[in-house]
Backbone as JSON, one array per atom type, in Angstrom:
{
  "sequence": "MGFVGAYDETIGSIGVIAEEKCVLLSYQRNNSEESKDMKYSVDIEWTSCNLGGMRPWFRCPARNCGRRVAILYSGAIFACRHCYQLVYSCQRENLAYRAAHRAEKIRDRLGWEFSIFDGVELKPKGMHWKTFNRLCMLHNKHANTSFRDAALRFGINPFEP",
  "N": [[-59.62, 100.78, 40.88], [-58.69, 100.42, 37.5], [-58.79, 102.57, 34.58], [-57.7, 102.02, 30.97], [-56.62, 103.83, 27.68], [-56.4, 103.33, 24.31], [-53.81, 103.37, 23.76], [-52.58, 102.35, 25.56], [-51.98, 103.9, 27.41], [-53.61, 105.15, 31.0], [-56.4, 106.45, 32.11], [-57.65, 107.04, 33.8], [-59.47, 105.76, 37.04], [-61.31, 104.34, 39.13], [-62.78, 104.53, 42.8], [-64.76, 102.63, 45.24], [-66.33, 102.03, 48.12], [-69.27, 100.22, 49.68], [-71.48, 101.33, 51.91], [-73.88, 100.34, 54.36], [-76.19, 102.28, 54.37], [-75.41, 105.17, 52.08], [-72.59, 105.11, 49.01], [-69.85, 105.32, 48.94], [-67.45, 107.0, 46.53], [-64.47, 107.59, 44.81], [-62.91, 108.95, 42.77], [-60.49, 109.98, 39.22], [-59.79, 111.4, 36.67], [-58.14, 111.06, 34.02], [-57.62, 113.43, 30.66], [-56.39, 115.36, 27.64], [-56.23, 118.01, 28.14], [-56.44, 118.29, 31.39], [-56.44, 117.22, 34.93], [-58.78, 115.41, 37.39], [-59.69, 115.02, 39.88], [-61.71, 113.03, 41.38], [-64.21, 113.4, 45.37], [-67.02, 112.49, 46.77], [-70.09, 111.43, 48.05], [-73.22, 108.24, 47.9], [-75.62, 108.73, 47.96], [-77.81, 106.33, 49.88], [-80.89, 104.85, 49.53], [-83.35, 102.19, 50.75], [-86.13, 99.57, 50.29], [-88.8, 98.36, 51.24], [-89.93, 95.67, 49.37], [-91.81, 93.62, 47.5], [-92.52, 90.44, 48.18], [-90.84, 90.37, 49.97], [-88.28, 90.96, 51.35], [-85.4, 93.69, 50.64], [-85.01, 96.83, 48.85], [-82.02, 98.06, 46.79], [-81.64, 101.48, 46.06], [-79.93, 104.43, 44.8], [-79.79, 107.99, 45.42], [-79.44, 110.32, 43.9], [-77.31, 112.31, 43.59], [-76.57, 114.98, 41.45], [-77.1, 118.47, 42.22], [-79.57, 119.79, 43.43], [-82.08, 117.77, 42.54], [-81.94, 114.81, 43.51], [-83.76, 112.49, 42.64], [-84.96, 109.41, 43.19], [-83.39, 107.07, 42.24], [-82.42, 103.57, 40.03], [-80.21, 103.34, 38.88], [-77.15, 105.0, 37.89], [-75.04, 107.56, 35.27], [-72.16, 108.1, 33.94], [-70.58, 111.53, 33.92], [-69.82, 114.43, 34.48], [-70.14, 114.76, 37.48], [-71.24, 111.15, 38.76], [-74.46, 110.71, 37.42], [-78.47, 110.66, 37.59], [-80.65, 109.99, 34.79], [-81.78, 111.8, 33.86], [-81.48, 114.3, 34.55], [-79.15, 113.85, 32.91], [-80.5, 113.95, 30.76], [-81.44, 112.11, 28.94], [-82.99, 109.58, 27.52], [-85.17, 106.94, 26.94], [-84.19, 104.79, 23.75], [-85.92, 103.98, 22.08], [-87.49, 106.29, 22.64], [-86.74, 107.96, 21.66], [-87.56, 107.22, 18.55], [-89.02, 107.52, 15.32], [-93.12, 107.87, 14.52], [-93.66, 105.84, 13.25], [-91.14, 103.81, 12.84], [-92.25, 103.5, 15.6], [-94.26, 102.34, 15.47], [-93.49, 100.21, 13.76], [-92.17, 98.36, 15.48], [-93.7, 98.32, 17.11], [-95.49, 96.38, 15.97], [-93.81, 94.46, 15.2], [-93.39, 93.14, 17.87], [-95.35, 92.04, 18.45], [-95.86, 90.24, 16.93], [-93.83, 88.35, 16.52], [-95.35, 87.05, 18.66], [-96.71, 85.81, 18.13], [-95.39, 84.0, 16.53], [-95.26, 84.59, 14.53], [-93.33, 85.24, 10.87], [-90.4, 87.64, 10.6], [-91.28, 90.52, 9.84], [-93.53, 93.54, 9.11], [-93.8, 93.32, 6.18], [-94.82, 91.2, 6.07], [-97.1, 90.13, 5.71], [-100.78, 88.98, 7.76], [-100.09, 86.01, 9.8], [-101.55, 82.3, 10.16], [-103.07, 81.19, 13.38], [-101.18, 80.54, 16.4], [-100.82, 77.5, 16.84], [-102.83, 76.33, 20.41], [-104.03, 79.02, 21.01], [-105.91, 80.82, 21.71], [-108.92, 81.8, 20.12], [-110.01, 84.08, 20.02], [-107.92, 85.3, 21.3], [-106.02, 86.0, 19.89], [-107.4, 86.94, 17.38], [-107.88, 89.93, 18.78], [-105.0, 89.84, 19.07], [-104.24, 89.69, 16.15], [-106.38, 92.37, 15.3], [-104.86, 94.83, 16.91], [-101.97, 94.75, 15.67], [-102.66, 94.91, 13.27], [-103.24, 97.58, 13.16], [-100.8, 98.57, 14.11], [-99.4, 98.49, 11.69], [-100.58, 99.57, 9.68], [-100.43, 102.67, 11.41], [-97.43, 102.25, 10.84], [-97.08, 102.03, 8.03], [-98.93, 104.4, 7.1], [-97.3, 106.75, 8.19], [-94.33, 106.12, 7.67], [-95.18, 106.49, 4.31], [-96.51, 109.13, 4.17], [-93.41, 110.9, 5.05], [-92.67, 111.02, 2.4], [-93.24, 112.08, 1.31], [-96.24, 110.78, -0.15], [-99.22, 111.65, 0.13], [-101.42, 108.84, 1.42], [-104.43, 109.61, 1.61], [-105.41, 110.42, -0.56], [-107.2, 109.97, -3.6]],
  "CA": [[-60.0, 100.06, 39.15], [-58.13, 101.63, 36.07], [-58.97, 102.71, 32.53], [-56.7, 102.16, 29.7], [-57.14, 104.07, 25.98], [-56.52, 103.23, 23.09], [-52.24, 103.37, 23.6], [-51.74, 102.17, 27.46], [-52.63, 104.7, 28.89], [-54.04, 105.47, 32.11], [-57.4, 107.89, 31.27], [-59.25, 107.25, 34.24], [-59.35, 105.28, 38.2], [-61.94, 104.67, 40.64], [-62.82, 104.14, 44.0], [-66.13, 102.71, 46.21], [-66.39, 101.38, 49.32], [-69.76, 100.89, 49.41], [-72.52, 101.38, 53.24], [-75.42, 100.27, 54.24], [-76.54, 104.31, 53.87], [-74.18, 105.97, 51.02], [-71.56, 104.87, 48.83], [-68.68, 106.44, 48.54], [-67.34, 107.75, 45.24], [-63.34, 108.16, 44.21], [-62.88, 108.52, 41.16], [-60.19, 110.29, 38.79], [-60.35, 110.97, 34.75], [-57.65, 112.22, 32.92], [-58.16, 114.06, 29.84], [-55.18, 115.82, 27.42], [-56.42, 118.78, 29.36], [-56.64, 118.9, 32.78], [-56.73, 115.86, 35.24], [-59.55, 116.14, 37.97], [-59.7, 113.76, 41.83], [-63.73, 113.83, 42.57], [-65.15, 113.36, 46.16], [-68.17, 111.64, 46.99], [-70.84, 110.21, 48.7], [-74.33, 108.96, 47.05], [-77.0, 108.29, 49.31], [-79.04, 104.77, 49.33], [-82.69, 104.74, 50.02], [-83.8, 101.01, 51.05], [-87.28, 100.36, 49.86], [-89.41, 96.66, 50.82], [-90.07, 94.7, 48.07], [-94.07, 93.07, 48.47], [-92.86, 89.49, 48.53], [-89.98, 90.28, 50.96], [-86.97, 91.16, 51.79], [-85.25, 94.78, 51.17], [-84.6, 96.64, 47.16], [-81.62, 99.53, 47.73], [-82.19, 102.75, 45.96], [-79.99, 105.67, 44.25], [-80.53, 108.81, 45.16], [-78.7, 111.45, 43.52], [-76.55, 112.89, 44.13], [-76.47, 115.97, 41.48], [-77.85, 119.61, 42.73], [-81.77, 120.0, 43.35], [-81.75, 116.22, 42.35], [-81.85, 113.83, 44.84], [-84.11, 111.39, 42.52], [-84.26, 108.16, 43.48], [-82.97, 106.14, 40.84], [-81.77, 102.2, 40.54], [-78.79, 103.17, 38.07], [-76.49, 106.61, 38.18], [-74.95, 107.7, 34.6], [-70.8, 108.93, 34.2], [-70.76, 112.24, 33.27], [-69.29, 115.27, 35.02], [-69.95, 113.75, 38.18], [-72.63, 110.22, 38.63], [-76.18, 111.8, 38.14], [-79.43, 110.46, 36.92], [-80.33, 109.99, 33.73], [-82.78, 112.78, 34.25], [-80.31, 115.35, 35.02], [-78.33, 113.91, 31.79], [-81.34, 115.0, 29.76], [-81.36, 111.12, 28.39], [-83.51, 109.44, 27.12], [-84.8, 105.39, 26.63], [-83.79, 104.67, 22.14], [-87.94, 104.27, 21.55], [-88.07, 107.38, 22.8], [-85.78, 108.92, 20.05], [-88.15, 107.2, 17.4], [-90.63, 108.7, 14.62], [-93.56, 106.92, 14.61], [-93.53, 104.93, 11.94], [-90.76, 103.37, 13.6], [-92.34, 103.04, 17.1], [-95.25, 101.31, 15.23], [-93.89, 98.96, 13.52], [-91.35, 97.95, 16.37], [-94.98, 97.55, 17.82], [-96.24, 95.28, 15.36], [-93.0, 93.54, 15.03], [-92.88, 92.45, 18.85], [-96.6, 90.95, 18.13], [-95.22, 89.05, 15.61], [-92.87, 87.47, 17.25], [-95.84, 86.83, 20.56], [-97.55, 84.57, 17.06], [-94.36, 82.88, 16.03], [-94.97, 84.49, 12.5], [-91.96, 85.4, 10.36], [-90.26, 89.48, 11.38], [-91.26, 91.62, 8.74], [-94.5, 93.16, 9.06], [-94.79, 93.83, 4.88], [-95.85, 89.48, 5.52], [-99.07, 90.04, 6.19], [-101.69, 88.04, 8.38], [-100.9, 84.44, 9.02], [-102.16, 81.7, 11.12], [-103.05, 81.27, 14.41], [-100.68, 79.29, 16.36], [-100.88, 76.22, 17.84], [-103.33, 76.23, 21.88], [-103.72, 80.3, 21.34], [-107.25, 81.12, 22.06], [-109.41, 83.26, 19.17], [-110.5, 85.94, 21.34], [-106.38, 86.36, 21.57], [-105.59, 85.6, 18.12], [-108.85, 88.23, 16.6], [-107.11, 90.55, 19.72], [-103.36, 90.94, 18.75], [-104.24, 90.35, 15.27], [-106.19, 93.79, 15.2], [-104.13, 95.07, 17.08], [-100.85, 94.02, 15.09], [-103.1, 95.69, 11.27], [-103.59, 98.75, 13.7], [-99.73, 99.3, 13.69], [-97.85, 98.51, 10.55], [-101.27, 100.66, 8.86], [-99.48, 103.75, 11.52], [-96.08, 102.64, 9.61], [-97.06, 102.22, 6.79], [-99.44, 105.59, 6.4], [-96.83, 107.55, 8.57], [-94.14, 106.01, 6.35], [-95.62, 107.16, 3.19], [-96.37, 110.55, 4.1], [-92.43, 111.28, 4.95], [-92.09, 110.73, 1.28], [-94.38, 113.12, 0.26], [-97.37, 110.34, -0.14], [-100.41, 111.13, 0.7], [-102.36, 107.91, 0.88], [-105.92, 109.17, 1.79], [-105.31, 110.69, -1.75], [-107.8, 108.56, -4.91]],
  "C": [[-59.56, 101.08, 38.58], [-58.48, 101.47, 34.89], [-58.05, 103.04, 31.54], [-57.1, 102.79, 28.62], [-56.78, 103.06, 25.84], [-54.56, 102.7, 23.08], [-51.99, 103.4, 24.83], [-51.65, 102.8, 28.05], [-53.1, 105.28, 29.86], [-55.13, 106.32, 31.71], [-58.59, 107.84, 32.86], [-58.64, 106.21, 36.15], [-60.92, 105.58, 39.02], [-62.27, 103.7, 41.8], [-64.22, 103.59, 44.32], [-65.72, 101.84, 46.78], [-68.63, 102.42, 49.26], [-70.98, 100.3, 52.03], [-73.59, 101.01, 53.2], [-76.49, 101.73, 54.14], [-75.85, 104.8, 52.84], [-73.65, 104.64, 50.18], [-70.35, 105.74, 48.3], [-67.76, 106.22, 47.15], [-65.82, 108.29, 45.11], [-62.68, 108.0, 43.55], [-61.82, 109.86, 40.54], [-59.66, 110.27, 37.21], [-58.75, 112.51, 34.22], [-57.49, 112.36, 31.53], [-56.83, 114.88, 29.06], [-55.73, 117.26, 28.06], [-55.67, 119.3, 30.43], [-56.27, 117.64, 33.44], [-58.16, 115.68, 36.59], [-60.15, 114.76, 38.46], [-61.22, 114.54, 42.06], [-64.25, 112.82, 44.14], [-66.1, 113.08, 46.58], [-69.1, 111.32, 47.37], [-72.2, 110.25, 48.09], [-75.1, 108.54, 48.36], [-78.36, 106.93, 48.73], [-80.0, 104.97, 50.63], [-83.54, 103.19, 49.9], [-85.48, 100.79, 50.93], [-88.08, 98.19, 50.48], [-90.15, 96.63, 50.09], [-91.31, 93.73, 48.38], [-93.66, 92.03, 48.31], [-91.5, 89.27, 49.89], [-88.63, 90.46, 51.16], [-86.26, 93.49, 50.86], [-84.47, 95.42, 49.45], [-83.73, 97.93, 47.31], [-81.9, 100.18, 46.36], [-81.17, 103.64, 45.6], [-80.56, 106.81, 45.16], [-79.53, 109.75, 44.86], [-78.97, 112.41, 43.52], [-75.93, 115.07, 43.73], [-77.78, 117.18, 42.26], [-78.95, 119.67, 42.51], [-82.17, 119.21, 42.31], [-82.38, 115.96, 42.85], [-82.96, 112.42, 44.49], [-83.94, 110.51, 42.93], [-84.17, 106.9, 42.58], [-82.71, 104.38, 40.86], [-80.16, 102.55, 39.51], [-78.34, 105.08, 37.32], [-75.48, 106.45, 36.42], [-73.62, 107.85, 34.65], [-71.47, 109.84, 33.12], [-69.69, 113.87, 34.31], [-69.08, 114.47, 36.77], [-71.2, 112.37, 38.11], [-73.75, 110.12, 38.81], [-77.29, 110.2, 37.23], [-79.8, 110.81, 35.57], [-80.98, 111.31, 32.54], [-81.8, 114.21, 33.71], [-78.91, 115.74, 33.85], [-79.12, 114.38, 30.84], [-80.87, 113.78, 28.56], [-82.24, 110.4, 28.02], [-83.37, 107.75, 26.59], [-84.0, 105.77, 24.48], [-85.5, 104.67, 21.24], [-88.33, 105.46, 21.77], [-87.29, 108.62, 21.84], [-86.73, 108.03, 18.21], [-89.57, 107.61, 16.63], [-91.66, 107.04, 14.71], [-93.5, 105.7, 14.27], [-93.11, 103.45, 12.61], [-91.12, 102.52, 14.96], [-93.34, 101.64, 16.61], [-95.45, 100.06, 14.1], [-93.02, 97.86, 14.72], [-92.68, 96.91, 17.18], [-95.43, 95.98, 17.61], [-95.54, 94.0, 15.14], [-92.6, 92.22, 16.26], [-94.78, 91.58, 18.83], [-96.17, 90.3, 17.11], [-94.79, 88.35, 15.64], [-93.87, 86.34, 18.55], [-95.87, 85.65, 19.11], [-96.31, 83.7, 16.75], [-94.43, 83.42, 14.66], [-93.31, 85.34, 12.14], [-91.86, 87.46, 11.03], [-90.97, 90.35, 10.67], [-92.96, 91.68, 8.36], [-94.66, 93.79, 7.35], [-95.0, 91.77, 4.15], [-97.14, 89.24, 5.35], [-99.53, 89.05, 7.53], [-101.22, 86.9, 8.35], [-101.59, 83.5, 9.55], [-101.57, 81.51, 12.44], [-102.28, 79.98, 15.14], [-101.84, 78.63, 17.58], [-102.33, 76.37, 19.4], [-103.2, 77.56, 21.98], [-105.67, 79.92, 21.49], [-108.34, 82.23, 21.02], [-109.05, 84.01, 18.97], [-109.19, 85.92, 20.69], [-106.12, 86.82, 21.08], [-106.23, 87.24, 16.9], [-108.3, 89.24, 17.49], [-105.62, 91.19, 18.89], [-103.34, 91.11, 16.71], [-104.76, 91.9, 14.06], [-105.25, 95.07, 15.28], [-101.87, 95.75, 16.19], [-100.85, 95.08, 13.64], [-102.57, 97.53, 12.06], [-102.07, 99.23, 13.58], [-99.43, 99.52, 12.77], [-99.16, 99.34, 9.53], [-100.83, 102.17, 9.43], [-98.49, 103.78, 11.27], [-96.15, 102.83, 8.33], [-97.83, 103.76, 6.06], [-98.18, 106.68, 6.96], [-95.11, 107.66, 8.04], [-94.39, 107.21, 4.77], [-96.01, 109.28, 3.35], [-94.81, 111.56, 4.84], [-92.12, 111.74, 3.68], [-92.93, 111.14, 0.78], [-95.46, 112.05, -0.19], [-98.35, 110.35, 0.9], [-101.67, 110.04, 0.39], [-103.88, 108.14, 1.3], [-106.21, 109.99, 0.29], [-105.91, 110.0, -3.24], [-106.65, 108.95, -5.83]]
}
């Protein structure tokens, strides 16, 4: 399989041969400086699933790693996200955004309007009061955390009278 750039020039190609215990990768990258040919194998480890069957995992081929992972990322070689120091987007969010996101997920579960500025609404039909009260308390906790952290970022101390 080949990769084509913006001006219809070939910028790379990859070949994959899947076997039971490994995947053989053969790829070429063409950039303005040089062309690189890479050939190596990535080990596959199989584990049993709880409800039957088997699940394949890649073993990260990076030197001194060997982690069992589901996804390999492209870079100098195909390696795990730990080797490339990649994090999930939510791990880069500050406290205010994380708390607001959690509150919005609760609002979605309750069928409320999306914005945390809309306040608490009615209990959804069929939901137990105990569940509703617990979710409302969690929502308010996350919304207040978000508001407090946002205020502090703007230099407003919400604790001063």
